[in-house]
C-alpha positions in Angstrom: 175.2 161.8 93.5 175.4 161.2 89.7 173.3 163.3 87.4 170.3 163.8 89.6 170.2 167.5 90.7 172.7 170.1 89.7 173.5 173.7 90.5 170.9 176.2 89.0 168.2 173.5 88.7 164.7 174.5 90.0 163.5 172.1 92.7 160.4 171.6 94.8 160.7 170.7 98.5 158.6 167.6 99.2 158.9 167.1 103.0 159.5 169.0 106.2 158.6 172.5 107.3 159.4 174.0 103.9 157.1 171.6 102.0 155.7 173.0 98.8 158.3 175.7 98.3 160.1 176.1 95.1 163.6 177.4 94.6 166.8 177.4 92.6 169.8 175.3 93.8 172.7 177.5 94.9 175.2 174.8 95.8 175.4 171.0 95.8 177.4 169.3 98.6 178.3 165.9 97.3 180.0 164.6 100.4 176.8 164.4 102.5 174.2 164.7 99.6 172.9 168.1 100.7 171.7 171.1 98.7 171.5 174.8 99.4 168.3 176.2 97.9 167.7 180.0 97.3 165.4 181.5 100.0 164.4 178.1 101.4 165.1 176.7 104.9 166.4 180.1 106.2 168.2 180.2 109.6 169.6 183.0 111.7 173.3 182.8 112.5 174.9 184.9 115.1 178.2 186.2 113.7 181.1 187.9 115.4 182.6 190.9 113.6 185.2 189.8 111.1 186.7 190.9 107.8 183.7 189.5 105.9 181.1 190.8 108.3 182.5 194.0 109.7 179.3 194.8 111.6 178.7 191.3 112.9 175.2 190.6 114.4 172.5 188.2 113.3 172.8 187.0 109.7 170.0 185.2 107.9 171.1 182.5 105.4 170.1 179.2 103.8 170.6 175.9 105.6 171.2 172.8 103.6 168.5 170.2 102.8 169.0 166.6 102.1 168.6 165.7 98.4 165.9 163.1 99.2 163.6 165.9 100.4 163.5 167.7 97.1 162.3 166.9 93.5 163.5 168.4 90.3 161.0 170.6 88.5 161.1 169.9 84.7 161.6 173.1 82.8 159.4 171.9 79.9 156.3 170.5 81.6 156.8 172.5 84.9 156.0 169.5 87.1 158.1 167.9 89.8 159.6 164.8 88.4 162.3 162.1 88.8 165.1 162.0 86.2 166.0 159.3 83.8 169.3 158.9 82.0 170.0 158.3 78.3 173.2 157.9 76.4 173.5 159.8 73.1 175.2 158.4 70.0 178.4 160.3 70.8 178.6 158.6 74.3 177.4 161.7 76.2 175.0 160.9 79.2 172.0 163.2 79.5 169.1 163.7 82.0 165.5 163.2 80.9 162.2 164.0 82.5 160.3 160.8 83.5 156.9 162.5 82.9 157.3 164.2 79.5 160.4 162.4 78.3 162.1 165.7 77.3 165.9 166.4 77.8 166.7 168.5 80.8 169.7 170.9 80.3 
């Protein structure tokens, strides 16, 4: 997945039933390019009682979204944007906003 979207980034959902919602990335699954976004794409899961869920019952949790369905929200200009990459003098690779050209970190 490269340097596109990382954990704790703010993103905007661009397609699907959740279109227009913003949220913070909880987890990134690099194997299948999916993201878990806080309070977005909620599902109800029926759980049996276990050590983790002593009561059991219906648990509401986030379902993963494909990374192609979200855009990073730039913290500086607060707009959804694509990311560019620049290499600093010390060889470190950084993400930049394609709209305002600011460093994202």
